[in-house]
C-alpha positions in Angstrom: 43.0 -171.9 10.1 43.9 -175.5 9.6 41.1 -177.8 8.4 40.6 -181.0 10.4 40.4 -184.3 8.7 37.2 -184.8 10.6 35.6 -181.8 8.9 36.7 -183.0 5.5 35.4 -186.5 6.1 32.0 -185.4 7.4 31.6 -183.0 4.4 32.4 -185.8 1.9 30.1 -188.3 3.7 27.3 -185.7 3.7 27.8 -185.0 0.0 27.8 -188.7 -1.0 24.7 -189.5 1.1 22.8 -186.4 -0.2 23.9 -187.4 -3.8 22.5 -190.9 -3.3 19.1 -189.5 -2.3 19.1 -187.0 -5.2 19.9 -189.9 -7.6 17.1 -191.9 -6.2 14.6 -189.2 -6.9 16.2 -188.3 -10.2 15.6 -191.9 -11.4 12.0 -192.0 -10.2 8.8 -191.2 -12.0 8.3 -187.6 -13.1 4.8 -187.4 -11.7 6.2 -188.0 -8.2 8.4 -185.0 -8.4 6.8 -182.0 -6.7 8.1 -178.6 -7.8 7.5 -175.4 -5.9 8.5 -171.8 -6.8 10.6 -169.9 -4.3 10.3 -166.2 -3.7 12.9 -165.5 -6.4 11.0 -167.8 -8.9 13.7 -170.5 -8.7 12.4 -174.1 -8.4 12.4 -176.1 -5.2 11.9 -179.9 -5.3 11.7 -182.7 -2.8 15.3 -183.5 -3.9 16.5 -180.1 -2.6 14.7 -180.6 0.7 15.7 -184.2 1.3 19.4 -183.5 0.4 19.4 -180.5 2.7 18.0 -182.6 5.6 20.6 -185.2 5.1 23.5 -182.7 5.0 22.3 -181.0 8.1 22.1 -184.3 9.9 25.9 -184.7 9.3 27.0 -181.1 9.8 25.0 -180.7 13.0 27.6 -183.0 14.7 30.4 -180.5 14.1 31.2 -177.3 16.0 30.2 -175.0 13.1 26.9 -173.4 12.3 25.4 -173.9 8.9 24.2 -171.5 6.2 22.3 -173.4 3.6 20.3 -172.2 0.5 17.4 -174.3 1.8 18.0 -173.7 5.5 15.9 -170.7 6.1 16.8 -167.0 6.5 19.5 -166.1 9.0 19.8 -162.4 9.8 23.2 -160.8 9.1 23.3 -159.5 12.6 23.5 -163.1 13.7 25.8 -164.6 11.1 28.3 -161.7 11.0 29.7 -163.0 14.2 30.4 -166.4 12.8 34.1 -166.9 12.4 33.8 -170.3 10.9 30.7 -171.9 9.4 29.4 -174.3 6.7 28.0 -172.9 3.5 25.8 -175.4 1.6 23.9 -175.7 -1.6 22.3 -179.1 -1.3 21.3 -179.3 -5.0 23.0 -176.8 -7.2 21.4 -176.8 -10.6 17.8 -177.6 -9.8 16.7 -176.5 -13.3 19.2 -179.0 -14.8 17.9 -181.6 -12.4 14.4 -181.0 -13.8 15.7 -181.0 -17.4 17.2 -184.4 -16.8 20.6 -183.5 -18.2 22.7 -184.7 -15.2 24.4 -181.3 -14.8 23.7 -180.7 -11.1 25.9 -181.0 -8.0 26.0 -181.1 -4.2 28.1 -178.2 -2.8 29.5 -178.0 0.7 32.1 -175.5 1.9 33.7 -174.4 5.1 34.1 -170.7 5.4 36.6 -169.1 7.8 37.1 -165.3 8.1 35.2 -164.7 4.9 37.2 -167.2 2.8 36.5 -170.8 1.8 39.0 -173.2 3.4 37.3 -176.5 2.5 35.2 -177.4 -0.5 33.4 -180.5 -1.7 31.6 -180.8 -5.0 29.8 -184.0 -5.8 28.2 -184.8 -9.2 25.8 -187.6 -8.5 25.1 -188.7 -12.1 28.8 -189.0 -13.0 29.8 -190.2 -9.5 32.6 -187.6 -9.5 33.9 -185.9 -6.4 36.1 -182.8 -6.3 37.5 -181.6 -2.9 40.1 -179.4 -1.5 41.3 -178.1 1.9 43.4 -174.9 2.3 47.1 -175.6 1.9 46.7 -179.3 1.0 45.8 -179.2 -2.7 42.7 -180.0 -4.8 41.7 -183.4 -5.9 39.3 -185.3 -8.1 37.9 -188.8 -7.5 36.1 -190.8 -10.2 33.7 -193.7 -9.6 32.9 -192.2 -6.2 29.6 -193.7 -5.0 27.6 -194.0 -1.8 29.3 -197.4 -1.3 32.4 -195.6 0.0 30.5 -193.8 2.8 32.2 -195.7 5.6 35.5 -196.2 3.8 37.1 -192.7 3.6 40.7 -193.9 3.4 39.9 -196.3 0.6 38.1 -193.6 -1.2 40.9 -191.0 -0.9 43.4 -193.5 -2.2 41.7 -193.1 -5.6 42.3 -189.3 -5.7 44.0 -187.4 -8.6 45.7 -184.1 -7.8 44.4 -181.1 -9.8 45.1 -179.7 -12.3 45.2 -182.8 -14.4 47.5 -183.0 -17.5 44.7 -182.1 -19.9 46.2 -180.4 -22.9 44.0 -178.8 -25.5 44.2 -176.3 -28.3 43.2 -172.7 -27.8 41.1 -171.2 -24.9 38.1 -173.1 -23.6 35.5 -170.8 -22.0 32.9 -172.4 -19.8 29.5 -170.7 -19.4 26.3 -171.4 -17.5 23.7 -173.2 -19.6 21.0 -170.8 -18.4 23.0 -167.6 -18.7 24.9 -167.4 -22.0 24.2 -163.7 -22.5 25.5 -160.7 -24.5 28.2 -160.1 -21.9 29.6 -163.6 -22.2 29.5 -163.2 -26.0 31.4 -159.9 -25.8 33.9 -161.6 -23.5 34.5 -164.4 -26.0 34.7 -161.9 -28.9 37.3 -159.9 -27.0 39.5 -163.0 -26.5 39.2 -163.7 -30.3 40.2 -160.1 -31.1 43.3 -160.7 -29.0 44.2 -163.6 -31.4 43.0 -166.5 -29.2 41.3 -169.5 -30.7 38.2 -169.8 -28.4 35.8 -172.6 -27.8 32.6 -172.0 -25.7 31.1 -174.9 -23.8 27.9 -174.6 -21.7 27.2 -176.5 -18.6 25.1 -176.3 -15.5 25.9 -175.8 -11.8 29.3 -175.8 -10.2 30.6 -178.4 -12.6 32.2 -175.4 -14.5 34.4 -174.6 -11.5 35.5 -178.3 -11.4 36.4 -178.0 -15.1 38.6 -175.0 -14.6 40.2 -176.6 -11.5 41.1 -179.8 -13.5 42.1 -177.9 -16.6 39.5 -179.1 -19.0 38.3 -175.4 -19.2 40.5 -172.3 -18.9 38.1 -169.6 -18.0 34.6 -169.3 -16.5 33.1 -165.8 -16.7 29.8 -165.2 -14.7 27.9 -162.1 -15.8 24.6 -163.0 -14.3 23.3 -163.3 -10.7 24.4 -166.2 -8.5 24.7 -166.7 -4.7 27.7 -167.3 -2.4 26.6 -171.0 -1.9 26.9 -171.5 -5.7 30.6 -170.7 -5.7 32.0 -171.3 -2.1 32.9 -175.0 -2.5 34.2 -174.5 -6.0 36.2 -171.5 -4.9 38.1 -173.5 -2.4 38.8 -176.1 -5.1 39.9 -173.8 -7.9 42.2 -171.9 -5.5 44.0 -175.0 -4.4 44.4 -176.0 -8.1 46.2 -172.7 -8.9 43.2 -170.6 -10.0 41.2 -167.8 -8.6 37.7 -166.2 -8.8 38.2 -162.5 -9.4 35.7 -159.8 -9.3 35.6 -157.7 -12.5 38.2 -155.4 -11.3 40.6 -158.2 -11.9 42.4 -158.1 -8.6 39.8 -158.8 -5.8 38.7 -162.4 -5.1 35.1 -163.1 -4.1 34.5 -163.0 -0.3 31.8 -164.7 1.7 29.3 -164.0 4.4 28.5 -160.5 3.1 25.3 -158.8 4.2 24.0 -159.4 0.7 24.8 -163.0 -0.2 24.6 -162.3 -3.9 28.0 -162.6 -5.7 29.2 -159.7 -7.9 30.0 -160.6 -11.5 33.3 -162.6 -11.7 35.8 -164.4 -13.8 37.4 -167.7 -12.8 40.8 -168.3 -14.4 44.4 -169.5 -13.7 46.3 -167.2 -11.4 48.4 -164.7 -13.3 52.2 -165.1 -12.8 
């Protein structure tokens, strides 16, 4: 399917507005930040809830249903009939939000026939936006603030096509801050045994997918649980930047709207020629 400019603009506006609200709460007093534990023991804050409400207020004006991490349970028997829908993580990296390290994002993707065809990632603290639509390339915009909410054309004039010309020595492996485990260590050791000079950097949320898309990291292996809404937006972006997210068989990309929304383990890297 072709992605409409209207869908892209509404996703960007939703991400910027949600990012502004997250930033407001992030800058506030710690004692005002309520934290709940969800059924899977992951944290839920007022920032997650407020960002979700803002995003839904934008996406509800489109023709597509919404599947959000914070949007409540939707049975597979209902959503399996969705041809095109929004997949949202209103605050990816809640643990990093609570750690105050700035490594959290807003993720909005449009899924069509089980694949992401539009992706928006916004990093509120850095005011960096990544976005892509299928067939039109992937882009990064710096200094991207809520002030551009009504000026999409002015904002998009600032875009840089991905990947960027970011040359570095050796292989840079990005890993999740919360999930640097024995499997990641073995993956890095294997690269070194092949003669690669490897640097490991750790970072929270979907920022790692943005790093691979822009070329500041080469590989992102994920050998720990994560959900479809953690990767959907970034998947659209890395794919348009010449990369892919492969399941561990090395040939099969991730797919979306499965009955079980948990992703299998995967590796994100530049597409093999």
